C-alpha positions in Angstrom: 0.0 0.0 0.0 1.4 3.4 -0.9 2.1 5.9 1.9 0.4 9.3 1.9 2.8 12.2 1.6 4.4 13.4 4.8 5.9 16.9 4.5 9.4 17.1 6.0 11.3 19.5 3.8 10.3 22.8 5.4 11.2 22.2 9.0 13.8 24.6 10.6 17.3 23.1 10.5 16.5 21.0 7.5 18.2 23.2 4.9 21.8 24.2 4.7 22.4 27.2 6.9 23.2 30.6 5.3 26.0 32.8 6.5 25.2 34.7 9.6 25.0 38.2 8.1 22.8 37.2 5.1 20.3 35.2 7.2 20.2 38.0 9.9 19.8 40.9 7.5 15.9 40.8 7.4 15.8 41.4 11.2 14.3 44.9 11.9 14.5 44.5 15.7 10.8 44.8 16.0 10.7 42.8 19.3 8.0 40.2 18.3 10.5 37.5 19.3 10.9 38.7 22.9 7.7 37.3 24.5 8.4 33.9 22.9 12.1 33.7 23.9 12.6 31.4 26.9 16.0 32.8 27.8 14.8 36.4 27.6 11.9 35.4 29.8 14.1 34.4 32.7 17.1 36.6 32.2 15.5 39.8 30.9 18.6 41.1 29.1 18.7 42.2 25.5 21.9 40.2 24.7 20.1 37.1 25.8 17.3 37.6 23.3 17.1 36.6 19.6 17.4 40.2 18.3 20.3 40.8 20.7 22.2 37.8 19.5 21.5 38.7 15.9 22.9 42.2 16.6 26.0 40.6 18.2 26.4 38.2 15.3 26.3 41.0 12.8 28.9 42.9 14.8 31.1 39.7 15.0 30.8 39.2 11.2 31.7 42.8 10.6 34.8 42.7 12.8 33.2 45.1 15.3 32.9 42.6 18.2 35.2 39.8 19.4 33.7 36.5 20.1 35.2 36.0 23.6 33.9 34.0 26.6 31.6 36.8 27.7 29.9 37.1 24.3 29.8 33.3 23.9 27.8 33.0 27.1 25.0 35.0 25.6 24.8 32.5 22.8 25.0 29.6 25.2 21.9 30.8 27.1 19.9 30.2 23.9 17.9 27.0 24.2 17.5 26.5 20.5 13.8 26.2 20.9 13.0 28.1 17.6 10.0 29.8 19.1 11.3 33.1 17.7 11.3 31.6 14.2 7.6 30.9 14.4 6.9 34.4 15.8 9.1 36.5 13.5 7.0 38.5 11.0 10.1 39.2 8.8 11.0 35.6 8.3 14.4 35.7 9.9 15.8 32.2 10.1 17.3 32.4 13.6 17.4 28.6 13.6 20.0 28.7 10.9 21.9 31.5 12.6 22.2 29.6 15.9 23.1 26.4 14.0 25.9 28.2 12.3 27.1 29.6 15.7 27.1 26.4 17.7 30.3 24.9 16.3 32.1 28.2 16.9 31.0 28.2 20.5 32.9 24.9 21.1 36.3 26.7 20.7 38.3 25.7 23.9 39.0 29.3 24.9 35.3 30.2 25.2 34.4 27.9 28.1 36.2 27.0 31.3 38.0 23.7 31.7 35.2 22.5 34.0 32.5 23.4 31.5 34.4 21.6 28.7 34.9 18.5 30.9 31.3 18.3 31.9 30.2 18.5 28.3 32.7 15.8 27.3 31.2 13.6 30.0 27.6 14.1 28.7 28.6 13.5 25.1 30.5 10.3 26.1 27.6 9.0 28.2 24.1 10.0 27.2 24.2 9.0 23.5 25.4 5.5 24.4 22.6 3.4 26.1 25.1 0.7 27.1 27.3 3.1 29.0 24.3 4.9 30.5 22.9 1.6 31.7 26.2 0.6 33.3 26.3 3.8 35.2 22.7 3.6 36.3 22.6 -0.1 37.3 23.9 0.6 40.8 21.4 3.4 41.3 18.3 1.2 40.8 18.0 0.8 44.6 18.1 4.6 44.9 16.0 6.0 42.0 12.4 6.6 42.9 12.7 5.4 46.5 12.3 7.3 49.8 16.1 7.4 50.0 16.1 9.6 46.9 13.4 11.9 48.4 15.4 12.2 51.6 18.6 13.0 49.8 16.8 15.8 47.9 15.0 17.3 51.0 18.3 17.3 53.0 20.2 19.1 50.3 22.7 16.3 50.0 22.6 16.2 46.2 23.5 19.9 46.0 26.9 19.2 47.6 28.1 17.8 44.3 27.5 21.0 42.4 24.6 22.5 40.5 25.1 20.4 37.4 25.4 17.0 39.1 22.4 18.0 41.2 20.5 18.9 38.1 21.2 15.4 36.7 20.0 13.8 39.9 16.7 15.7 39.9 15.8 14.2 36.5 16.6 10.6 37.6 13.3 8.6 37.4 12.5 5.1 38.8 14.4 2.5 36.8 12.4 -0.6 36.0 14.0 -3.8 34.7 13.0 -2.9 31.2 15.3 0.1 31.4 18.3 -2.2 31.2 17.5 -4.4 28.2 16.5 -4.2 24.5 14.8 -7.5 23.9 12.8 -6.6 20.8 12.6 -9.0 17.9 14.1 -7.6 14.7 10.7 -7.8 13.0 7.4 -7.3 14.8 4.6 -8.5 12.5 1.4 -6.5 11.9 -1.7 -7.7 13.5 -4.1 -8.6 10.7 -3.5 -7.5 7.1 -0.3 -5.4 6.8 -0.9 -1.8 5.9 2.6 -0.4 6.2 6.1 -1.3 7.1 8.2 1.0 9.3 11.4 1.2 11.2 11.4 2.4 14.9 14.2 4.4 16.4 14.3 3.6 20.1 16.3 6.6 21.2 19.1 6.6 23.7 17.8 8.3 26.8 14.2 7.4 26.1 14.7 3.6 26.0 16.5 3.8 29.4 14.4 6.4 31.3 11.0 5.7 29.7 11.0 2.2 28.2 7.2 2.0 28.3 6.9 4.6 25.5 8.6 2.3 23.0 6.7 -0.7 24.2 3.4 1.2 23.7 4.5 2.4 20.3 5.2 -1.1 19.1 1.9 -2.4 20.3 -0.1 0.5 18.8 1.7 0.2 15.4 1.3 -3.5 15.2 -2.4 -3.3 16.2 -2.9 -0.8 13.4 -1.6 -3.3 10.8 1.9 -1.8 10.7 5.0 -4.0 10.6 7.8 -2.7 12.7 11.6 -3.2 12.1 13.8 -2.7 15.1 17.6 -3.3 14.7 19.0 -4.9 17.9 22.2 -2.8 18.0 20.9 0.6 17.1 22.3 3.6 19.0 21.7 7.4 19.3 20.4 9.4 16.4 22.8 12.3 17.2 20.2 14.9 18.2 22.0 15.7 21.4 25.3 16.5 19.8 23.6 18.0 16.7 21.9 20.7 18.9 25.3 21.5 20.5 27.2 22.0 17.2 29.3 18.8 17.7 29.2 18.1 13.9 31.7 15.3 13.6 30.2 13.4 16.6 26.8 13.8 15.1 27.8 12.4 11.7 29.4 9.4 13.4 26.2 8.7 15.4 23.9 9.3 12.4 26.0 7.0 10.1 26.0 4.2 12.7 22.2 4.4 13.2 21.6 4.2 9.4 24.0 1.3 9.1 22.2 -0.6 11.9 18.9 -0.4 9.9 20.6 -1.2 6.5 22.3 -4.2 8.1 18.9 -5.9 8.8 17.0 -4.9 5.6 17.6 -6.6 2.3 17.6 -10.0 0.7 18.6 -12.7 3.1 18.6 -10.3 6.1 16.6 -10.7 9.3 14.0 -8.0 8.5 13.4 -9.1 4.9 14.1 -7.5 1.6 11.4 -4.8 1.4 12.3 -1.2 2.0 10.5 0.8 4.8 7.6 3.1 4.1 8.9 5.4 6.9 11.4 5.6 9.7 9.6 6.6 12.9 10.7 8.0 16.3 8.6 8.7 19.4 10.8 11.5 20.7 10.3 14.8 18.9 13.8 16.1 19.6 15.2 13.1 17.8 12.7 13.5 14.9 13.9 17.0 14.2 17.5 15.8 13.8 16.5 12.7 11.8 14.7 14.9 9.3 18.0 16.7 8.7 19.9 13.5 7.9 20.2 14.3 4.2 22.2 17.4 5.1 24.1 16.0 8.0 25.2 12.9 6.1 25.2 14.4 2.6 23.3 11.4 1.2 19.9 9.8 1.1 18.9 6.4 2.4 15.9 5.3 0.2 15.7 1.9 1.9 14.6 3.7 5.1 11.7 5.7 3.5 10.5 9.0 4.9 11.4 10.2 8.4 8.3 11.0 10.5 7.3 11.7 14.0 5.3 8.7 15.3 2.1 10.9 15.9 2.6 12.6 12.5 2.7 9.2 10.8 -0.3 7.7 12.6 -2.3 10.9 11.8 -1.3 10.8 8.2 -2.1 7.1 7.5 -5.0 7.0 9.9 -5.9 4.5 12.6 -7.2 1.3 11.3 -10.9 0.6 11.5 -10.4 -2.3 13.9 -8.1 -0.3 16.1 -10.5 2.7 16.3 -13.4 0.3 17.1 -11.3 -1.1 20.0 -10.7 2.2 21.7 -12.4 2.6 25.1 -12.7 5.6 27.4 -9.8 6.2 29.7 -10.4 5.8 33.4 -10.5 8.5 36.0 -8.4 8.3 39.2 -11.5 7.0 41.1 -11.8 4.1 38.7 -14.8 5.3 36.8 -14.6 5.5 32.9 -14.7 8.8 31.2 -18.0 9.9 29.7 -19.4 12.8 27.7 -20.5 14.5 30.9 -17.1 13.8 32.6 -14.3 13.5 30.1 -10.7 13.0 30.9 -9.0 16.3 30.5 -5.5 16.5 29.0 -3.0 19.4 28.9 -0.9 18.8 25.8 2.7 20.1 26.0 4.0 21.2 22.6 7.7 20.2 22.6 9.7 22.9 20.9 11.3 20.6 18.3 7.9 19.3 17.5 6.0 22.6 17.3 8.6 25.1 16.1 11.1 22.6 14.6 8.8 20.3 12.7 5.6 22.4 12.5 3.5 19.7 14.1 0.6 20.9 16.3 -2.7 19.7 15.0 -1.6 16.1 14.3 -1.0 15.0 18.0 -4.2 16.7 19.1 -6.2 15.0 16.4 -4.7 11.6 17.4 -5.6 12.1 21.0 -9.1 13.2 20.0 -9.7 9.7 18.6 -9.8 8.4 22.2 -13.4 8.5 23.4 -14.4 11.2 25.9 -11.1 13.2 26.2 -10.9 17.0 26.2 -7.7 18.9 25.5 -7.1 21.9 27.7 -4.7 24.4 26.1 -1.9 25.9 28.1 -1.7 29.7 28.2 1.9 29.8 26.8 2.0 26.6 24.8 4.9 27.8 22.6 7.3 28.7 25.4 10.1 26.2 26.1 10.0 24.1 29.3 13.7 24.4 29.8 14.9 20.9 28.8 16.3 21.7 25.4 18.6 18.8 25.0 21.3 19.2 27.7 20.3 22.8 28.5 18.8 21.8 31.9 22.2 20.3 32.8 24.6 23.0 31.6 22.3 25.9 32.5 20.4 24.5 35.5 19.2 27.7 37.1 17.6 29.2 34.0 16.1 25.7 33.1 14.7 25.3 36.6 12.8 28.6 36.4 11.4 27.7 32.9 10.4 24.3 34.2 8.5 25.9 37.1 6.7 28.3 34.7 5.7 25.4 32.4 4.5 23.1 35.2 2.4 25.9 36.7 1.0 26.7 33.2 0.0 23.0 32.6 -1.3 22.5 36.1 -3.3 25.7 35.8 -5.4 24.3 32.9 -7.4 22.2 35.2 -6.5 19.0 33.3 -5.9 15.7 34.9 -2.9 14.6 32.9 -0.1 16.4 31.1 0.9 14.9 27.8 4.4 15.2 26.4 5.9 13.6 23.3 9.6 14.3 24.0 11.6 12.5 26.6 13.6 15.5 27.7 10.4 17.6 28.2 8.8 14.7 30.1 11.6 14.4 32.6 11.9 18.2 33.0 8.1 18.8 33.5 7.7 15.8 35.8 10.5 17.1 38.1 9.0 20.6 38.1 5.6 19.3 38.8 6.8 18.1 42.3 6.7 21.7 43.6 3.2 22.4 42.2 0.2 22.5 44.6 -1.6 20.4 42.0 1.0 18.2 40.3 -0.1 16.4 37.1 1.3 13.0 36.0 3.1 13.4 32.7 2.6 10.7 30.0 3.4 10.2 26.3 0.4 10.4 23.9 1.1 6.9 22.5 0.8 5.5 26.0 -2.7 6.9 26.2 -3.7 5.4 22.9 -2.2 2.1 24.1 -4.1 2.4 27.4 -7.3 3.1 25.6 -7.1 0.1 23.2 -9.0 -2.9 24.6 -8.5 -5.1 21.5 -10.9 -5.8 18.6 -14.4 -4.9 19.3 
């Protein structure tokens, strides 16, 4: 069956970046970007806003300003959320500007030895699930237990410095599934096969939220979609891509593509047929995957189109049998949702989904297929939660304030659940919710579809 078209070519970051001065030239310093800018929201300084950075970049390109450690810090405070791109009436491609600047910010003289060492640690650990699991295995008896709560209340975690403390605050409970990838290479479709896709498991997501991938596989298979999962796949490179580590990103991207191509083809475990699409359930990863043609300088036709999981399901549609098997979600008191008493959801728009890929209606339409749900919109849906890849680890104070604002906004909708389709956002918002008078559980939308599905009618 042919796959309906999924538009991927117009997302920010997908085209080769222009030089700083040319891309910045349309900026008229009107200020429309300021209310949307997360760093300006918490720091309140012009140099920490998009138009301030554009002004600085023009001065650097003109030789009027030196890119030193002080100037670099104003670029480092940028979360790369691209909200300003959406808001700009002049069409300034700030996403291309910051992408051009990121590699320049990695010059050794622009950061302290401690900052460089911490970044090297993150890039050597987080994109590698095996290494991350080895580090976390001894912490299973700590994560999600009263001991962890006591350590946080006592301030013990802060003794290791703000960055290590920030890492600890994001540490969730670690179930047994966090430490294994036991998927078959090929998960068959249930009933007649409609499509054939590959699933990118993600590096942090498969360790911290393994239930998301499990739900994704079940939902896809139940919709007549065959799923290919290479057993040795690694990180897509999103984390390093967002930080301007270009060589590392190409290395990770090439390895991921090779892992899929190793199992697809004549005589290979997943069979000879190419994929209709390559899917991922984490929107930050999806944004980078959609830029692979530029990152790698080549196309991989055997892998099909790249699509966000929700984007794909919205495009191809839920199968009739799956839709018929959806049941109302259950309230906390055990009663099923009804037209008079729907389950109310606050959908969090991850920046790399909303601003990076232009996806807003698709996830809401998909959630709307669940009987008796109502989506309550946040007041500032387009403002970043503060996760932004590793931002909440390298800029913990600014990120913590943004997390507080986002958690309060979502909780203030009156919803019963917060919904997030990006692992970084989920961890960030979940941690920030702990301080709210009315904390909301944070779940992935695919988990709600999976929870709603009761099997064939």
